[in-house]
py3Dmol code that shows the C-alpha trace and the ligand (Angstrom):
import py3Dmol

protein = """\
ATOM      1  CA  UNK A   1      13.477  16.959   1.427  1.00  0.00           C
ATOM      2  CA  UNK A   2      10.274  18.505   2.649  1.00  0.00           C
ATOM      3  CA  UNK A   3       6.680  17.661   1.869  1.00  0.00           C
ATOM      4  CA  UNK A   4       5.381  20.694   3.794  1.00  0.00           C
ATOM      5  CA  UNK A   5       2.236  22.063   2.207  1.00  0.00           C
ATOM      6  CA  UNK A   6       1.333  18.717   0.643  1.00  0.00           C
ATOM      7  CA  UNK A   7      -1.516  16.484   1.755  1.00  0.00           C
ATOM      8  CA  UNK A   8      -0.946  12.720   1.690  1.00  0.00           C
ATOM      9  CA  UNK A   9      -3.867  10.276   1.727  1.00  0.00           C
ATOM     10  CA  UNK A  10      -2.859   6.729   2.635  1.00  0.00           C
ATOM     11  CA  UNK A  11      -5.476   3.979   2.360  1.00  0.00           C
ATOM     12  CA  UNK A  12      -5.426   1.166   4.933  1.00  0.00           C
ATOM     13  CA  UNK A  13      -3.219   3.102   7.308  1.00  0.00           C
ATOM     14  CA  UNK A  14      -4.362   2.195  10.808  1.00  0.00           C
ATOM     15  CA  UNK A  15      -1.762  -0.592  10.988  1.00  0.00           C
ATOM     16  CA  UNK A  16       1.338  -2.134   9.420  1.00  0.00           C
ATOM     17  CA  UNK A  17       2.976  -0.609   6.352  1.00  0.00           C
ATOM     18  CA  UNK A  18       0.267   2.052   5.864  1.00  0.00           C
ATOM     19  CA  UNK A  19       0.749   3.441   9.362  1.00  0.00           C
ATOM     20  CA  UNK A  20       4.506   3.477   8.838  1.00  0.00           C
ATOM     21  CA  UNK A  21       4.046   5.417   5.584  1.00  0.00           C
ATOM     22  CA  UNK A  22       1.753   7.967   7.225  1.00  0.00           C
ATOM     23  CA  UNK A  23       4.328   8.542   9.985  1.00  0.00           C
ATOM     24  CA  UNK A  24       7.164   8.985   7.455  1.00  0.00           C
ATOM     25  CA  UNK A  25       5.049  11.394   5.366  1.00  0.00           C
ATOM     26  CA  UNK A  26       4.291  13.424   8.517  1.00  0.00           C
ATOM     27  CA  UNK A  27       7.986  13.367   9.502  1.00  0.00           C
ATOM     28  CA  UNK A  28       8.705  14.901   6.058  1.00  0.00           C
ATOM     29  CA  UNK A  29       6.171  17.641   6.860  1.00  0.00           C
ATOM     30  CA  UNK A  30       3.104  16.487   4.922  1.00  0.00           C
ATOM     31  CA  UNK A  31      -0.398  16.814   6.300  1.00  0.00           C
ATOM     32  CA  UNK A  32      -1.832  13.330   6.391  1.00  0.00           C
ATOM     33  CA  UNK A  33      -5.137  11.499   6.072  1.00  0.00           C
ATOM     34  CA  UNK A  34      -5.297   8.056   7.655  1.00  0.00           C
ATOM     35  CA  UNK A  35      -7.913   5.523   6.613  1.00  0.00           C
ATOM     36  CA  UNK A  36      -9.417   2.136   7.220  1.00  0.00           C
ATOM     37  CA  UNK A  37     -12.922   0.674   7.190  1.00  0.00           C
ATOM     38  CA  UNK A  38     -13.316   0.861  10.990  1.00  0.00           C
ATOM     39  CA  UNK A  39     -14.255   4.012  12.920  1.00  0.00           C
ATOM     40  CA  UNK A  40     -12.998   3.567  16.477  1.00  0.00           C
ATOM     41  CA  UNK A  41     -11.566   5.910  19.106  1.00  0.00           C
ATOM     42  CA  UNK A  42      -8.201   4.199  18.603  1.00  0.00           C
ATOM     43  CA  UNK A  43      -8.298   4.987  14.866  1.00  0.00           C
ATOM     44  CA  UNK A  44      -8.819   8.702  15.543  1.00  0.00           C
ATOM     45  CA  UNK A  45      -6.226   8.631  18.361  1.00  0.00           C
ATOM     46  CA  UNK A  46      -3.620   7.454  15.814  1.00  0.00           C
ATOM     47  CA  UNK A  47      -4.228  10.659  13.853  1.00  0.00           C
ATOM     48  CA  UNK A  48      -4.126  12.815  17.009  1.00  0.00           C
ATOM     49  CA  UNK A  49      -0.819  11.253  18.062  1.00  0.00           C
ATOM     50  CA  UNK A  50       0.745  11.872  14.636  1.00  0.00           C
ATOM     51  CA  UNK A  51      -0.451  15.506  14.628  1.00  0.00           C
ATOM     52  CA  UNK A  52       1.114  16.035  18.071  1.00  0.00           C
ATOM     53  CA  UNK A  53       4.373  14.248  17.304  1.00  0.00           C
ATOM     54  CA  UNK A  54       5.104  15.850  13.930  1.00  0.00           C
ATOM     55  CA  UNK A  55       3.245  19.183  14.130  1.00  0.00           C
ATOM     56  CA  UNK A  56       1.174  18.530  11.016  1.00  0.00           C
ATOM     57  CA  UNK A  57      -2.548  18.248  10.375  1.00  0.00           C
ATOM     58  CA  UNK A  58      -3.629  14.616  10.640  1.00  0.00           C
ATOM     59  CA  UNK A  59      -7.126  13.250  10.187  1.00  0.00           C
ATOM     60  CA  UNK A  60      -8.637   9.787  10.196  1.00  0.00           C
ATOM     61  CA  UNK A  61     -11.414   9.159   7.657  1.00  0.00           C
ATOM     62  CA  UNK A  62     -13.303   5.862   7.792  1.00  0.00           C
ATOM     63  CA  UNK A  63     -14.049   4.476   4.327  1.00  0.00           C
ATOM     64  CA  UNK A  64     -14.360   0.900   3.123  1.00  0.00           C
ATOM     65  CA  UNK A  65     -11.988   0.340   0.207  1.00  0.00           C
ATOM     66  CA  UNK A  66     -14.096  -2.604  -0.984  1.00  0.00           C
ATOM     67  CA  UNK A  67     -16.804  -0.098  -2.003  1.00  0.00           C
ATOM     68  CA  UNK A  68     -16.251   2.101  -5.069  1.00  0.00           C
ATOM     69  CA  UNK A  69     -18.354   5.019  -3.763  1.00  0.00           C
ATOM     70  CA  UNK A  70     -16.487   5.042  -0.419  1.00  0.00           C
ATOM     71  CA  UNK A  71     -13.113   5.068  -2.220  1.00  0.00           C
ATOM     72  CA  UNK A  72     -14.158   8.196  -4.080  1.00  0.00           C
ATOM     73  CA  UNK A  73     -15.771   9.695  -0.962  1.00  0.00           C
ATOM     74  CA  UNK A  74     -12.445   9.313   0.922  1.00  0.00           C
ATOM     75  CA  UNK A  75     -10.701  11.617  -1.556  1.00  0.00           C
ATOM     76  CA  UNK A  76     -13.601  14.086  -1.638  1.00  0.00           C
ATOM     77  CA  UNK A  77     -13.707  14.251   2.165  1.00  0.00           C
ATOM     78  CA  UNK A  78      -9.936  14.665   2.352  1.00  0.00           C
ATOM     79  CA  UNK A  79     -10.496  17.879   0.322  1.00  0.00           C
ATOM     80  CA  UNK A  80      -6.894  17.847  -0.920  1.00  0.00           C
ATOM     81  CA  UNK A  81      -4.777  14.990  -2.212  1.00  0.00           C
ATOM     82  CA  UNK A  82      -1.304  15.802  -3.512  1.00  0.00           C
ATOM     83  CA  UNK A  83       0.041  12.372  -2.586  1.00  0.00           C
ATOM     84  CA  UNK A  84      -2.087   9.258  -2.838  1.00  0.00           C
ATOM     85  CA  UNK A  85      -0.758   5.988  -1.445  1.00  0.00           C
ATOM     86  CA  UNK A  86      -2.928   2.993  -2.302  1.00  0.00           C
ATOM     87  CA  UNK A  87      -1.939   0.582   0.446  1.00  0.00           C
ATOM     88  CA  UNK A  88      -5.107  -1.144   1.754  1.00  0.00           C
ATOM     89  CA  UNK A  89      -4.894  -4.872   1.263  1.00  0.00           C
ATOM     90  CA  UNK A  90      -6.054  -8.249   2.512  1.00  0.00           C
ATOM     91  CA  UNK A  91      -4.977 -11.832   1.839  1.00  0.00           C
ATOM     92  CA  UNK A  92      -6.608 -15.244   1.591  1.00  0.00           C
ATOM     93  CA  UNK A  93      -4.835 -18.483   0.762  1.00  0.00           C
ATOM     94  CA  UNK A  94      -6.634 -21.475  -0.836  1.00  0.00           C
ATOM     95  CA  UNK A  95      -6.397 -23.653  -3.940  1.00  0.00           C
ATOM     96  CA  UNK A  96      -8.231 -22.044  -6.837  1.00  0.00           C
ATOM     97  CA  UNK A  97     -11.066 -24.612  -6.917  1.00  0.00           C
ATOM     98  CA  UNK A  98     -11.759 -24.036  -3.197  1.00  0.00           C
ATOM     99  CA  UNK A  99     -11.210 -20.280  -3.236  1.00  0.00           C
ATOM    100  CA  UNK A 100     -14.370 -18.684  -1.785  1.00  0.00           C
ATOM    101  CA  UNK A 101     -16.005 -16.337  -4.303  1.00  0.00           C
ATOM    102  CA  UNK A 102     -16.585 -13.668  -1.647  1.00  0.00           C
ATOM    103  CA  UNK A 103     -12.860 -13.704  -0.771  1.00  0.00           C
ATOM    104  CA  UNK A 104     -11.943 -13.388  -4.461  1.00  0.00           C
ATOM    105  CA  UNK A 105     -14.336 -10.431  -4.840  1.00  0.00           C
ATOM    106  CA  UNK A 106     -13.070  -8.735  -1.678  1.00  0.00           C
ATOM    107  CA  UNK A 107      -9.383  -9.096  -2.590  1.00  0.00           C
ATOM    108  CA  UNK A 108      -9.917  -7.822  -6.134  1.00  0.00           C
ATOM    109  CA  UNK A 109     -11.964  -4.891  -4.799  1.00  0.00           C
ATOM    110  CA  UNK A 110      -9.677  -3.865  -1.901  1.00  0.00           C
ATOM    111  CA  UNK A 111      -6.247  -4.708  -3.342  1.00  0.00           C
ATOM    112  CA  UNK A 112      -6.878  -3.577  -6.922  1.00  0.00           C
ATOM    113  CA  UNK A 113     -10.103  -1.760  -7.813  1.00  0.00           C
ATOM    114  CA  UNK A 114      -9.826   0.675  -4.883  1.00  0.00           C
ATOM    115  CA  UNK A 115      -6.626   2.061  -6.443  1.00  0.00           C
ATOM    116  CA  UNK A 116      -8.555   2.781  -9.650  1.00  0.00           C
ATOM    117  CA  UNK A 117     -11.363   4.596  -7.815  1.00  0.00           C
ATOM    118  CA  UNK A 118      -9.160   6.686  -5.492  1.00  0.00           C
ATOM    119  CA  UNK A 119      -6.807   7.616  -8.341  1.00  0.00           C
ATOM    120  CA  UNK A 120      -9.716   8.609 -10.593  1.00  0.00           C
ATOM    121  CA  UNK A 121     -11.001  10.871  -7.815  1.00  0.00           C
ATOM    122  CA  UNK A 122      -7.572  12.345  -6.971  1.00  0.00           C
ATOM    123  CA  UNK A 123      -6.183  13.081 -10.451  1.00  0.00           C
ATOM    124  CA  UNK A 124      -8.345  16.178 -11.112  1.00  0.00           C
ATOM    125  CA  UNK A 125      -6.965  17.741  -7.877  1.00  0.00           C
ATOM    126  CA  UNK A 126      -3.388  16.868  -8.875  1.00  0.00           C
ATOM    127  CA  UNK A 127      -3.849  18.214 -12.417  1.00  0.00           C
ATOM    128  CA  UNK A 128      -5.258  21.462 -11.021  1.00  0.00           C
ATOM    129  CA  UNK A 129      -2.152  22.073  -8.911  1.00  0.00           C
ATOM    130  CA  UNK A 130       0.232  20.674 -11.543  1.00  0.00           C
ATOM    131  CA  UNK A 131       1.841  18.270  -9.071  1.00  0.00           C
ATOM    132  CA  UNK A 132       0.930  14.855  -7.782  1.00  0.00           C
ATOM    133  CA  UNK A 133       2.309  11.537  -6.643  1.00  0.00           C
ATOM    134  CA  UNK A 134       0.497   8.204  -6.758  1.00  0.00           C
ATOM    135  CA  UNK A 135       2.305   5.333  -5.044  1.00  0.00           C
ATOM    136  CA  UNK A 136       0.708   1.905  -5.170  1.00  0.00           C
ATOM    137  CA  UNK A 137       1.886  -0.600  -2.595  1.00  0.00           C
ATOM    138  CA  UNK A 138       1.906  -3.705  -4.779  1.00  0.00           C
ATOM    139  CA  UNK A 139       4.040  -6.730  -3.886  1.00  0.00           C
ATOM    140  CA  UNK A 140       6.636  -9.183  -5.162  1.00  0.00           C
ATOM    141  CA  UNK A 141       3.404 -11.035  -5.959  1.00  0.00           C
ATOM    142  CA  UNK A 142       2.713  -8.305  -8.533  1.00  0.00           C
ATOM    143  CA  UNK A 143       5.730  -9.633 -10.440  1.00  0.00           C
ATOM    144  CA  UNK A 144       5.794 -13.329  -9.491  1.00  0.00           C
ATOM    145  CA  UNK A 145       3.116 -15.910  -8.637  1.00  0.00           C
ATOM    146  CA  UNK A 146       2.824 -18.354  -5.751  1.00  0.00           C
ATOM    147  CA  UNK A 147       0.353 -21.225  -5.540  1.00  0.00           C
ATOM    148  CA  UNK A 148      -2.879 -20.756  -3.558  1.00  0.00           C
ATOM    149  CA  UNK A 149      -2.789 -16.959  -3.827  1.00  0.00           C
ATOM    150  CA  UNK A 150      -4.788 -16.573  -7.064  1.00  0.00           C
ATOM    151  CA  UNK A 151      -6.758 -13.476  -6.045  1.00  0.00           C
ATOM    152  CA  UNK A 152      -3.823 -11.693  -4.397  1.00  0.00           C
ATOM    153  CA  UNK A 153      -1.433 -12.382  -7.289  1.00  0.00           C
ATOM    154  CA  UNK A 154      -4.079 -11.317  -9.827  1.00  0.00           C
ATOM    155  CA  UNK A 155      -4.877  -8.112  -7.932  1.00  0.00           C
ATOM    156  CA  UNK A 156      -1.220  -7.142  -7.450  1.00  0.00           C
ATOM    157  CA  UNK A 157      -0.366  -7.817 -11.133  1.00  0.00           C
ATOM    158  CA  UNK A 158      -3.406  -5.670 -11.984  1.00  0.00           C
ATOM    159  CA  UNK A 159      -2.217  -2.819  -9.780  1.00  0.00           C
ATOM    160  CA  UNK A 160       1.096  -2.763 -11.639  1.00  0.00           C
ATOM    161  CA  UNK A 161      -0.795  -2.584 -14.953  1.00  0.00           C
ATOM    162  CA  UNK A 162      -2.839   0.307 -13.568  1.00  0.00           C
ATOM    163  CA  UNK A 163       0.370   2.005 -12.391  1.00  0.00           C
ATOM    164  CA  UNK A 164       1.857   1.952 -15.897  1.00  0.00           C
ATOM    165  CA  UNK A 165      -1.385   3.209 -17.482  1.00  0.00           C
ATOM    166  CA  UNK A 166      -1.766   6.112 -15.032  1.00  0.00           C
ATOM    167  CA  UNK A 167       1.894   7.037 -15.613  1.00  0.00           C
ATOM    168  CA  UNK A 168       1.270   7.326 -19.368  1.00  0.00           C
ATOM    169  CA  UNK A 169      -1.954   9.300 -18.882  1.00  0.00           C
ATOM    170  CA  UNK A 170      -0.212  11.806 -16.580  1.00  0.00           C
ATOM    171  CA  UNK A 171       3.259  12.002 -18.162  1.00  0.00           C
ATOM    172  CA  UNK A 172       4.610  15.545 -18.429  1.00  0.00           C
ATOM    173  CA  UNK A 173       1.948  16.926 -16.073  1.00  0.00           C
ATOM    174  CA  UNK A 174       4.029  17.011 -12.876  1.00  0.00           C
ATOM    175  CA  UNK A 175       2.361  13.797 -11.764  1.00  0.00           C
ATOM    176  CA  UNK A 176       4.060  10.421 -11.327  1.00  0.00           C
ATOM    177  CA  UNK A 177       2.648   6.995 -10.592  1.00  0.00           C
ATOM    178  CA  UNK A 178       4.785   4.106  -9.350  1.00  0.00           C
ATOM    179  CA  UNK A 179       4.442   0.827  -7.495  1.00  0.00           C
ATOM    180  CA  UNK A 180       6.499  -0.397  -4.554  1.00  0.00           C
ATOM    181  CA  UNK A 181       6.893  -4.175  -4.480  1.00  0.00           C
ATOM    182  CA  UNK A 182       7.825  -5.449  -1.031  1.00  0.00           C
ATOM    183  CA  UNK A 183       8.801  -9.023  -0.392  1.00  0.00           C
ATOM    184  CA  UNK A 184       7.738 -10.222   3.042  1.00  0.00           C
ATOM    185  CA  UNK A 185       7.393  -7.584   5.770  1.00  0.00           C
ATOM    186  CA  UNK A 186       6.513  -8.772   9.277  1.00  0.00           C
ATOM    187  CA  UNK A 187       3.117  -7.071   9.724  1.00  0.00           C
ATOM    188  CA  UNK A 188      -0.325  -8.332  10.863  1.00  0.00           C
ATOM    189  CA  UNK A 189      -1.118  -9.636   7.333  1.00  0.00           C
ATOM    190  CA  UNK A 190       1.897 -12.004   7.658  1.00  0.00           C
ATOM    191  CA  UNK A 191       1.476 -12.674  11.418  1.00  0.00           C
ATOM    192  CA  UNK A 192      -2.032 -14.014  10.654  1.00  0.00           C
ATOM    193  CA  UNK A 193      -0.545 -16.650   8.313  1.00  0.00           C
ATOM    194  CA  UNK A 194       1.926 -18.001  10.897  1.00  0.00           C
ATOM    195  CA  UNK A 195      -0.304 -20.242  13.110  1.00  0.00           C
ATOM    196  CA  UNK A 196      -1.709 -22.140  10.088  1.00  0.00           C
ATOM    197  CA  UNK A 197       1.717 -22.522   8.535  1.00  0.00           C
ATOM    198  CA  UNK A 198       3.152 -23.776  11.874  1.00  0.00           C
ATOM    199  CA  UNK A 199       0.377 -26.374  12.042  1.00  0.00           C
ATOM    200  CA  UNK A 200       0.626 -27.417   8.385  1.00  0.00           C
ATOM    201  CA  UNK A 201       4.405 -27.750   8.419  1.00  0.00           C
ATOM    202  CA  UNK A 202       4.730 -28.919  12.056  1.00  0.00           C
ATOM    203  CA  UNK A 203       7.401 -26.294  12.646  1.00  0.00           C
ATOM    204  CA  UNK A 204       8.021 -23.680  15.327  1.00  0.00           C
ATOM    205  CA  UNK A 205       7.549 -19.974  14.581  1.00  0.00           C
ATOM    206  CA  UNK A 206      11.200 -19.198  13.791  1.00  0.00           C
ATOM    207  CA  UNK A 207      11.556 -22.200  11.444  1.00  0.00           C
ATOM    208  CA  UNK A 208       8.310 -21.383   9.609  1.00  0.00           C
ATOM    209  CA  UNK A 209       9.471 -17.793   9.115  1.00  0.00           C
ATOM    210  CA  UNK A 210      12.871 -18.871   7.741  1.00  0.00           C
ATOM    211  CA  UNK A 211      11.951 -22.040   5.794  1.00  0.00           C
ATOM    212  CA  UNK A 212       8.405 -21.276   4.618  1.00  0.00           C
ATOM    213  CA  UNK A 213       7.636 -17.550   4.652  1.00  0.00           C
ATOM    214  CA  UNK A 214      11.116 -16.442   3.568  1.00  0.00           C
ATOM    215  CA  UNK A 215      11.709 -19.468   1.306  1.00  0.00           C
ATOM    216  CA  UNK A 216      11.587 -17.270  -1.813  1.00  0.00           C
ATOM    217  CA  UNK A 217      13.442 -14.311  -0.274  1.00  0.00           C
ATOM    218  CA  UNK A 218      17.158 -15.032  -0.823  1.00  0.00           C
ATOM    219  CA  UNK A 219      18.289 -12.564   1.858  1.00  0.00           C
ATOM    220  CA  UNK A 220      16.278 -14.605   4.428  1.00  0.00           C
ATOM    221  CA  UNK A 221      15.466 -11.271   6.018  1.00  0.00           C
ATOM    222  CA  UNK A 222      12.142  -9.461   6.189  1.00  0.00           C
ATOM    223  CA  UNK A 223      11.907  -6.033   4.585  1.00  0.00           C
ATOM    224  CA  UNK A 224      10.921  -3.523   7.289  1.00  0.00           C
ATOM    225  CA  UNK A 225       8.008  -1.120   7.487  1.00  0.00           C
ATOM    226  CA  UNK A 226      10.516   1.742   7.795  1.00  0.00           C
ATOM    227  CA  UNK A 227      12.213   0.699   4.535  1.00  0.00           C
ATOM    228  CA  UNK A 228       8.922   0.569   2.595  1.00  0.00           C
ATOM    229  CA  UNK A 229       7.892   3.923   4.076  1.00  0.00           C
ATOM    230  CA  UNK A 230      11.287   5.412   3.154  1.00  0.00           C
ATOM    231  CA  UNK A 231      10.984   4.253  -0.474  1.00  0.00           C
ATOM    232  CA  UNK A 232       7.462   5.698  -0.665  1.00  0.00           C
ATOM    233  CA  UNK A 233       8.596   9.098   0.625  1.00  0.00           C
ATOM    234  CA  UNK A 234      11.600   9.019  -1.745  1.00  0.00           C
ATOM    235  CA  UNK A 235       9.162   8.582  -4.667  1.00  0.00           C
ATOM    236  CA  UNK A 236       7.486  11.829  -3.547  1.00  0.00           C
ATOM    237  CA  UNK A 237      10.728  13.832  -3.532  1.00  0.00           C
ATOM    238  CA  UNK A 238      12.460  15.787  -6.311  1.00  0.00           C
ATOM    239  CA  UNK A 239      15.010  13.022  -7.045  1.00  0.00           C
ATOM    240  CA  UNK A 240      12.084  10.915  -8.275  1.00  0.00           C
ATOM    241  CA  UNK A 241      10.561  13.521 -10.621  1.00  0.00           C
ATOM    242  CA  UNK A 242      11.377  11.385 -13.690  1.00  0.00           C
ATOM    243  CA  UNK A 243      10.582   8.035 -12.101  1.00  0.00           C
ATOM    244  CA  UNK A 244       7.131   7.057 -13.337  1.00  0.00           C
ATOM    245  CA  UNK A 245       5.321   3.947 -14.488  1.00  0.00           C
ATOM    246  CA  UNK A 246       7.756   1.607 -12.840  1.00  0.00           C
ATOM    247  CA  UNK A 247       8.186  -0.704  -9.872  1.00  0.00           C
ATOM    248  CA  UNK A 248      10.697  -0.580  -7.026  1.00  0.00           C
ATOM    249  CA  UNK A 249      11.272  -3.947  -5.389  1.00  0.00           C
ATOM    250  CA  UNK A 250      12.330  -4.394  -1.765  1.00  0.00           C
ATOM    251  CA  UNK A 251      12.287  -8.169  -1.691  1.00  0.00           C
ATOM    252  CA  UNK A 252      15.762  -9.343  -0.661  1.00  0.00           C
ATOM    253  CA  UNK A 253      16.419 -10.635  -4.195  1.00  0.00           C
ATOM    254  CA  UNK A 254      13.180 -12.614  -4.689  1.00  0.00           C
ATOM    255  CA  UNK A 255      12.488 -11.262  -8.191  1.00  0.00           C
ATOM    256  CA  UNK A 256      16.134 -11.443  -9.299  1.00  0.00           C
ATOM    257  CA  UNK A 257      15.605 -15.012 -10.435  1.00  0.00           C
TER     258      UNK A 257
END
"""
ligand_1 = """\
44
NAD
P -1.951 -4.946 7.474
O -2.975 -6.024 7.606
O -1.211 -4.492 8.686
O -2.554 -3.661 6.791
C -3.605 -3.667 5.889
C -4.356 -2.384 6.056
O -5.458 -2.381 5.151
C -4.925 -2.226 7.471
O -4.802 -0.880 7.879
C -6.388 -2.592 7.279
O -7.227 -1.974 8.234
C -6.616 -2.024 5.888
N -7.813 -2.560 5.250
C -8.200 -3.862 5.115
N -9.394 -3.918 4.521
C -9.764 -2.642 4.253
C -10.911 -2.051 3.671
N -11.952 -2.793 3.235
N -10.967 -0.701 3.582
C -9.949 0.069 4.042
N -8.854 -0.433 4.626
C -8.758 -1.776 4.714
O -0.933 -5.478 6.363
P 0.338 -4.810 5.677
O 1.351 -5.862 5.557
O 0.706 -3.527 6.333
O -0.223 -4.550 4.216
C -0.252 -3.287 3.606
C -0.101 -3.446 2.098
O 1.209 -3.979 1.830
C -1.097 -4.416 1.480
O -1.552 -3.923 0.247
C -0.266 -5.676 1.270
O -0.764 -6.468 0.235
C 1.077 -5.057 0.942
N 2.201 -5.978 1.111
C 2.486 -6.516 2.332
C 3.541 -7.403 2.453
C 3.910 -8.033 3.765
O 4.716 -8.977 3.747
N 3.389 -7.583 4.875
C 4.301 -7.740 1.326
C 3.977 -7.170 0.095
C 2.928 -6.275 0.006
"""
view = py3Dmol.view(width=600, height=400)
view.addModel(protein, "pdb")
view.setStyle({"model": 0}, {"cartoon": {"style": "trace"}})
view.addModel(ligand_1, "xyz")
view.setStyle({"model": 1}, {"stick": {}})
view.zoomTo()
view.show()
């Protein structure tokens, strides 16, 4: 399968799953646009390295996905967007009555509303060329809840609702919209939760990962960045032409029960 001639914009792609997706898109021949809210030399170097390694055009565009105008500006500045991967996301864990309002607002904006704004900006380009792929990186938490993650669970459920709506609005137009729902993947967003969990549960790192983090994941194995990136690229290939408005879980059996 080749994505040569396509441009893929991946939000939140200077680390973790997003970076893995960008690399897999470039390996498949797509030109890529990386993004995060920072604008450092290292951010731009990531794009340079991908361009060199895969022989594609790669650019880094700084845009804050918590701001509606910057979400839309990202797509405008990209100039082309055949493949849009809404991946940017943050997490905060607290009981609902203690959940800081600014954290709620940020999670809803970055994890959910950004996908609305980028998709709204990208669809006219996709309709013009008669081909487009929107892949939203949701979560097992888009299908199941966990305590203390009210904003994250709400945002990810919302993204799946958006996915289904966009699929209906674009059906038959050469455009598909799907959500990938990973269980736990060992990336910075999960690494950041480990020290607190080790303290709370008085457990070492390995035990916290197995007993706490992977408690709901029957396989007791993390999904990998490469697996999530592979699923995302698959959704952009011809075998997935009729897959739209649905979710693909990679959660070691979490949502089977
Ligand atoms: P990560 O922290 O490595 O990546 C998050 C990315 O989002 C980073 O590139 C970060 O710079 C970017 N980002 C954060 N705030 C932003 C903003 N305001 N504007 C633009 N970019 C911003 O974490 P990850 O695990 O790679 O997460 C990627 C996506 O996968 C998220 O949507 C997350 O919810 C989802 N996910 C992760 C897991 C997991 O276990 N790691 C499981 C299910 C879903």
